[in-house]
MINU-730560 format. One record per residue (C-alpha): residue number from 1; residue in three letters; x, y, z. Coordinates in nm, 4 decimals. Layout:
BEGIN
<r seq="NUM" type="ala" X="X" Y="Y" Z="Z"/>
...
This chain:
BEGIN
<r seq="1" type="met" X="-0.3816" Y="5.4724" Z="10.7592"/>
<r seq="2" type="ser" X="-0.0280" Y="5.5420" Z="10.6378"/>
<r seq="3" type="arg" X="0.1105" Y="5.3575" Z="10.3366"/>
<r seq="4" type="ala" X="0.3798" Y="5.1905" Z="10.5456"/>
<r seq="5" type="leu" X="0.1264" Y="5.0628" Z="10.7997"/>
<r seq="6" type="trp" X="-0.1084" Y="4.9513" Z="10.5210"/>
<r seq="7" type="ala" X="0.1775" Y="4.7638" Z="10.3462"/>
<r seq="8" type="ser" X="0.2695" Y="4.5949" Z="10.6765"/>
<r seq="9" type="val" X="-0.0886" Y="4.4815" Z="10.7379"/>
<r seq="10" type="val" X="-0.1275" Y="4.3488" Z="10.3818"/>
<r seq="11" type="gly" X="0.2107" Y="4.1727" Z="10.4033"/>
<r seq="12" type="ala" X="0.1201" Y="4.0077" Z="10.7343"/>
<r seq="13" type="leu" X="-0.2144" Y="3.8912" Z="10.5968"/>
<r seq="14" type="leu" X="-0.0500" Y="3.7430" Z="10.2877"/>
<r seq="15" type="phe" X="0.2114" Y="3.5681" Z="10.5010"/>
<r seq="16" type="leu" X="-0.0468" Y="3.4221" Z="10.7371"/>
<r seq="17" type="ser" X="-0.2719" Y="3.3057" Z="10.4559"/>
<r seq="18" type="ser" X="-0.0031" Y="3.1421" Z="10.2417"/>
<r seq="19" type="pro" X="-0.0293" Y="2.7616" Z="10.2092"/>
<r seq="20" type="ser" X="0.3059" Y="2.6945" Z="10.3742"/>
<r seq="21" type="asn" X="0.1939" Y="2.8840" Z="10.6847"/>
<r seq="22" type="ala" X="-0.1623" Y="2.7571" Z="10.7013"/>
<r seq="23" type="val" X="-0.2658" Y="2.5881" Z="11.0197"/>
<r seq="24" type="ala" X="-0.4820" Y="2.2963" Z="10.9256"/>
<r seq="25" type="gly" X="-0.7305" Y="2.1247" Z="11.1515"/>
<r seq="26" type="glu" X="-0.6716" Y="1.7829" Z="11.2953"/>
<r seq="27" type="ala" X="-0.6567" Y="1.4990" Z="11.0436"/>
<r seq="28" type="pro" X="-0.9451" Y="1.2507" Z="11.0835"/>
<r seq="29" type="ala" X="-0.8331" Y="0.9331" Z="11.2634"/>
<r seq="30" type="glu" X="-1.0094" Y="0.7057" Z="11.0131"/>
<r seq="31" type="thr" X="-0.8308" Y="0.8734" Z="10.7214"/>
<r seq="32" type="leu" X="-0.4943" Y="0.8492" Z="10.8976"/>
<r seq="33" type="ala" X="-0.5602" Y="0.4789" Z="10.9581"/>
<r seq="34" type="leu" X="-0.6311" Y="0.4364" Z="10.5868"/>
<r seq="35" type="cys" X="-0.3049" Y="0.6173" Z="10.5030"/>
<r seq="36" type="ala" X="-0.1144" Y="0.3895" Z="10.7424"/>
<r seq="37" type="asp" X="-0.2311" Y="0.0817" Z="10.5507"/>
<r seq="38" type="cys" X="0.0265" Y="0.1678" Z="10.2813"/>
<r seq="39" type="his" X="0.2439" Y="0.4468" Z="10.4197"/>
<r seq="40" type="gly" X="0.2967" Y="0.2841" Z="10.7600"/>
<r seq="41" type="glu" X="0.2074" Y="0.3813" Z="11.1137"/>
<r seq="42" type="ala" X="0.5576" Y="0.4873" Z="11.2153"/>
<r seq="43" type="gly" X="0.6645" Y="0.6490" Z="10.8889"/>
<r seq="44" type="met" X="0.7914" Y="0.3307" Z="10.7249"/>
<r seq="45" type="pro" X="0.5740" Y="0.2273" Z="10.4306"/>
<r seq="46" type="thr" X="0.4426" Y="-0.1275" Z="10.4237"/>
<r seq="47" type="ala" X="0.6058" Y="-0.1913" Z="10.0834"/>
<r seq="48" type="thr" X="0.9001" Y="-0.0364" Z="9.8995"/>
<r seq="49" type="glu" X="0.6835" Y="0.0954" Z="9.6161"/>
<r seq="50" type="phe" X="0.5026" Y="0.3310" Z="9.8574"/>
<r seq="51" type="pro" X="0.6629" Y="0.6658" Z="9.9415"/>
<r seq="52" type="ile" X="0.7650" Y="0.7925" Z="10.2803"/>
<r seq="53" type="leu" X="0.5328" Y="1.0778" Z="10.3721"/>
<r seq="54" type="trp" X="0.6632" Y="1.1561" Z="10.7196"/>
<r seq="55" type="gly" X="0.8781" Y="1.4667" Z="10.7161"/>
<r seq="56" type="gln" X="0.7913" Y="1.5852" Z="10.3644"/>
<r seq="57" type="glu" X="0.6998" Y="1.9546" Z="10.3436"/>
<r seq="58" type="phe" X="0.3388" Y="2.0631" Z="10.4059"/>
<r seq="59" type="tyr" X="0.2890" Y="2.2445" Z="10.0752"/>
<r seq="60" type="tyr" X="0.4395" Y="1.9637" Z="9.8659"/>
<r seq="61" type="leu" X="0.2128" Y="1.7038" Z="10.0312"/>
<r seq="62" type="tyr" X="-0.0953" Y="1.9222" Z="9.9944"/>
<r seq="63" type="val" X="-0.0291" Y="1.9844" Z="9.6235"/>
<r seq="64" type="gln" X="0.0186" Y="1.6120" Z="9.5626"/>
<r seq="65" type="leu" X="-0.3189" Y="1.5363" Z="9.7227"/>
<r seq="66" type="lys" X="-0.4802" Y="1.8046" Z="9.5044"/>
<r seq="67" type="asp" X="-0.3065" Y="1.6593" Z="9.1969"/>
<r seq="68" type="phe" X="-0.4351" Y="1.3090" Z="9.2744"/>
<r seq="69" type="lys" X="-0.7843" Y="1.4490" Z="9.3133"/>
<r seq="70" type="ala" X="-0.7615" Y="1.6453" Z="8.9860"/>
<r seq="71" type="gly" X="-0.6103" Y="1.3507" Z="8.7941"/>
<r seq="72" type="arg" X="-0.2778" Y="1.5244" Z="8.7202"/>
<r seq="73" type="arg" X="-0.1174" Y="1.2443" Z="8.9125"/>
<r seq="74" type="ala" X="-0.2692" Y="0.9140" Z="8.8081"/>
<r seq="75" type="asn" X="-0.2923" Y="0.6430" Z="9.0706"/>
<r seq="76" type="glu" X="-0.5948" Y="0.4195" Z="9.1022"/>
<r seq="77" type="ile" X="-0.5618" Y="0.3756" Z="9.4784"/>
<r seq="78" type="met" X="-0.4854" Y="0.7375" Z="9.5668"/>
<r seq="79" type="gly" X="-0.7379" Y="0.8737" Z="9.3198"/>
<r seq="80" type="gly" X="-1.0126" Y="0.6806" Z="9.4954"/>
<r seq="81" type="ile" X="-0.8940" Y="0.7796" Z="9.8426"/>
<r seq="82" type="val" X="-0.8797" Y="1.1554" Z="9.7763"/>
<r seq="83" type="ala" X="-1.1909" Y="1.1753" Z="9.5581"/>
<r seq="84" type="asp" X="-1.4159" Y="1.2778" Z="9.8475"/>
<r seq="85" type="leu" X="-1.1630" Y="1.4702" Z="10.0574"/>
<r seq="86" type="asp" X="-1.2247" Y="1.8412" Z="10.0973"/>
<r seq="87" type="lys" X="-0.9552" Y="2.1087" Z="10.1034"/>
<r seq="88" type="glu" X="-0.9454" Y="2.1277" Z="10.4838"/>
<r seq="89" type="thr" X="-0.8986" Y="1.7523" Z="10.5233"/>
<r seq="90" type="met" X="-0.6217" Y="1.7465" Z="10.2628"/>
<r seq="91" type="gln" X="-0.4502" Y="2.0337" Z="10.4439"/>
<r seq="92" type="ala" X="-0.4889" Y="1.8562" Z="10.7780"/>
<r seq="93" type="leu" X="-0.3333" Y="1.5388" Z="10.6357"/>
<r seq="94" type="ala" X="-0.0454" Y="1.7351" Z="10.4827"/>
<r seq="95" type="gln" X="0.0085" Y="1.9157" Z="10.8134"/>
<r seq="96" type="his" X="0.0071" Y="1.5891" Z="11.0093"/>
<r seq="97" type="phe" X="0.2624" Y="1.4148" Z="10.7888"/>
<r seq="98" type="ser" X="0.4853" Y="1.7217" Z="10.7565"/>
<r seq="99" type="glu" X="0.5178" Y="1.7410" Z="11.1360"/>
<r seq="100" type="gln" X="0.6445" Y="1.3826" Z="11.1716"/>
<r seq="101" type="pro" X="1.0162" Y="1.2950" Z="11.1771"/>
<r seq="102" type="trp" X="1.1716" Y="1.1512" Z="10.8628"/>
<r seq="103" type="pro" X="1.2411" Y="0.7790" Z="10.9215"/>
<r seq="104" type="glu" X="1.5769" Y="0.6173" Z="10.8485"/>
<r seq="105" type="ile" X="1.5218" Y="0.3318" Z="10.6013"/>
<r seq="106" type="gly" X="1.8736" Y="0.1893" Z="10.6335"/>
<r seq="107" type="tyr" X="1.9120" Y="0.1372" Z="10.2587"/>
<r seq="108" type="arg" X="2.2618" Y="0.1393" Z="10.1098"/>
<r seq="109" type="ala" X="2.3095" Y="0.1838" Z="9.7372"/>
<r seq="110" type="pro" X="2.5443" Y="-0.0464" Z="9.5463"/>
<r seq="111" type="ala" X="2.8870" Y="0.1226" Z="9.5421"/>
<r seq="112" type="asp" X="2.9488" Y="0.0337" Z="9.1778"/>
<r seq="113" type="glu" X="2.6550" Y="0.2526" Z="9.0653"/>
<r seq="114" type="glu" X="2.7580" Y="0.5704" Z="9.2466"/>
<r seq="115" type="ser" X="2.9545" Y="0.7272" Z="8.9595"/>
<r seq="116" type="lys" X="2.6728" Y="0.6600" Z="8.7087"/>
<r seq="117" type="ala" X="2.4159" Y="0.8071" Z="8.9476"/>
<r seq="118" type="leu" X="2.6238" Y="1.1146" Z="9.0286"/>
<r seq="119" type="ala" X="2.6902" Y="1.1834" Z="8.6597"/>
<r seq="120" type="ala" X="2.3189" Y="1.1619" Z="8.5794"/>
<r seq="121" type="leu" X="2.2157" Y="1.3759" Z="8.8777"/>
<r seq="122" type="ser" X="2.4792" Y="1.6336" Z="8.7919"/>
<r seq="123" type="ala" X="2.3780" Y="1.6489" Z="8.4243"/>
<r seq="124" type="gly" X="2.0176" Y="1.7108" Z="8.5246"/>
<r seq="125" type="gln" X="2.1159" Y="1.9749" Z="8.7793"/>
<r seq="126" type="cys" X="1.8798" Y="1.8063" Z="9.0258"/>
<r seq="127" type="val" X="2.0235" Y="2.0021" Z="9.3188"/>
<r seq="128" type="gln" X="1.8772" Y="2.3221" Z="9.1710"/>
<r seq="129" type="cys" X="1.5294" Y="2.2175" Z="9.2851"/>
<r seq="130" type="his" X="1.5841" Y="1.9396" Z="9.5376"/>
<r seq="131" type="leu" X="1.8775" Y="2.1219" Z="9.7048"/>
<r seq="132" type="gly" X="2.2318" Y="2.0049" Z="9.7700"/>
<r seq="133" type="gly" X="2.1477" Y="1.7231" Z="10.0062"/>
<r seq="134" type="tyr" X="1.8332" Y="1.6306" Z="9.8116"/>
<r seq="135" type="glu" X="1.6279" Y="1.7289" Z="10.1164"/>
<r seq="136" type="gly" X="1.3763" Y="1.9250" Z="9.9070"/>
<r seq="137" type="asp" X="1.1778" Y="2.2313" Z="10.0013"/>
<r seq="138" type="ser" X="0.8146" Y="2.3366" Z="10.0119"/>
<r seq="139" type="arg" X="0.7623" Y="2.2808" Z="9.6380"/>
<r seq="140" type="asn" X="1.0001" Y="1.9912" Z="9.5736"/>
<r seq="141" type="pro" X="1.0059" Y="1.6604" Z="9.7571"/>
<r seq="142" type="arg" X="1.2826" Y="1.5215" Z="9.9677"/>
<r seq="143" type="leu" X="1.4559" Y="1.2490" Z="9.7670"/>
<r seq="144" type="ala" X="1.7328" Y="1.1580" Z="10.0126"/>
<r seq="145" type="gly" X="1.6394" Y="0.8422" Z="10.1992"/>
<r seq="146" type="gln" X="1.3187" Y="0.7857" Z="10.0029"/>
<r seq="147" type="gln" X="1.2244" Y="0.4309" Z="9.8952"/>
<r seq="148" type="ala" X="1.4366" Y="0.3215" Z="9.5948"/>
<r seq="149" type="asp" X="1.1542" Y="0.1323" Z="9.4247"/>
<r seq="150" type="tyr" X="0.9199" Y="0.4292" Z="9.4650"/>
<r seq="151" type="leu" X="1.1796" Y="0.6730" Z="9.3288"/>
<r seq="152" type="glu" X="1.2508" Y="0.4564" Z="9.0260"/>
<r seq="153" type="arg" X="0.8823" Y="0.4056" Z="8.9462"/>
<r seq="154" type="thr" X="0.8111" Y="0.7782" Z="8.9868"/>
<r seq="155" type="met" X="1.0970" Y="0.8840" Z="8.7614"/>
<r seq="156" type="leu" X="0.9839" Y="0.6324" Z="8.4982"/>
<r seq="157" type="glu" X="0.6281" Y="0.7650" Z="8.5255"/>
<r seq="158" type="phe" X="0.7569" Y="1.1161" Z="8.4540"/>
<r seq="159" type="lys" X="0.9738" Y="0.9862" Z="8.1683"/>
<r seq="160" type="asn" X="0.6863" Y="0.7943" Z="8.0088"/>
<r seq="161" type="lys" X="0.4312" Y="1.0767" Z="8.0584"/>
<r seq="162" type="val" X="0.2217" Y="0.8757" Z="8.3025"/>
<r seq="163" type="arg" X="0.2686" Y="1.1365" Z="8.5732"/>
<r seq="164" type="leu" X="0.1689" Y="1.4747" Z="8.4364"/>
<r seq="165" type="asn" X="0.2045" Y="1.7172" Z="8.7265"/>
<r seq="166" type="ser" X="0.5513" Y="1.8425" Z="8.6299"/>
<r seq="167" type="ala" X="0.6205" Y="1.8829" Z="8.2603"/>
<r seq="168" type="ala" X="0.9785" Y="1.9917" Z="8.3297"/>
<r seq="169" type="lys" X="1.0567" Y="1.6672" Z="8.5127"/>
<r seq="170" type="gly" X="0.9004" Y="1.4677" Z="8.2321"/>
<r seq="171" type="ser" X="1.1163" Y="1.6380" Z="7.9720"/>
<r seq="172" type="leu" X="1.4302" Y="1.6048" Z="8.1825"/>
<r seq="173" type="leu" X="1.3804" Y="1.2379" Z="8.2679"/>
<r seq="174" type="ala" X="1.3014" Y="1.1497" Z="7.9054"/>
<r seq="175" type="ser" X="1.6695" Y="1.2192" Z="7.8359"/>
<r seq="176" type="tyr" X="1.7850" Y="0.9402" Z="8.0706"/>
<r seq="177" type="ser" X="1.8105" Y="0.5680" Z="8.0094"/>
<r seq="178" type="asp" X="1.6166" Y="0.3336" Z="8.2345"/>
<r seq="179" type="asp" X="1.9519" Y="0.2145" Z="8.3770"/>
<r seq="180" type="glu" X="2.0511" Y="0.5703" Z="8.4695"/>
<r seq="181" type="ile" X="1.7143" Y="0.6239" Z="8.6365"/>
<r seq="182" type="ala" X="1.7541" Y="0.3022" Z="8.8369"/>
<r seq="183" type="ala" X="2.1036" Y="0.4067" Z="8.9475"/>
<r seq="184" type="met" X="1.9820" Y="0.7517" Z="9.0526"/>
<r seq="185" type="ala" X="1.6933" Y="0.6010" Z="9.2492"/>
<r seq="186" type="arg" X="1.9199" Y="0.3637" Z="9.4404"/>
<r seq="187" type="tyr" X="2.1810" Y="0.6327" Z="9.5068"/>
<r seq="188" type="leu" X="1.9192" Y="0.8790" Z="9.6402"/>
<r seq="189" type="ala" X="1.7581" Y="0.6137" Z="9.8593"/>
<r seq="190" type="gly" X="2.0949" Y="0.5467" Z="10.0205"/>
<r seq="191" type="leu" X="2.1560" Y="0.9073" Z="10.1242"/>
């Protein structure tokens, strides 16, 4: 086999086996029903402290489930839910939620906080990872239109070293005041 053909075959196999291109099986109905108890049946969570999962990227969702299971992301409820999930089920759940449309939450941030939020977001260069419209990518979550209460709690968890699955975010958010974090959360939720 020629080197060029061999390189093409290896490249295709790597592409097809990468997590962002994996085709997961169907998510179990009973697990999806359990997810809907907090995250909502139509993409709208049942409370503002729960994140929107619909429309997030497959790989991001899958990694978060793995982090809950491994304890890198501490949450009593989620830790218990994922404890017995196998890799295939976590991939199927991530695939299911990534294929759903992002819901519009209709939140509007207070206009008087916009300049404080933009200054903080700009100082942290948040668009470098979460992209210009804060829509995220396969490794970074969408922040635009996410629940304000969830965003604020998550940023505070990074700041206070409660959430340990991104040391860089923890270090960055430790440099912000709680007021700046609240303003950023509300601004992002309103996008």
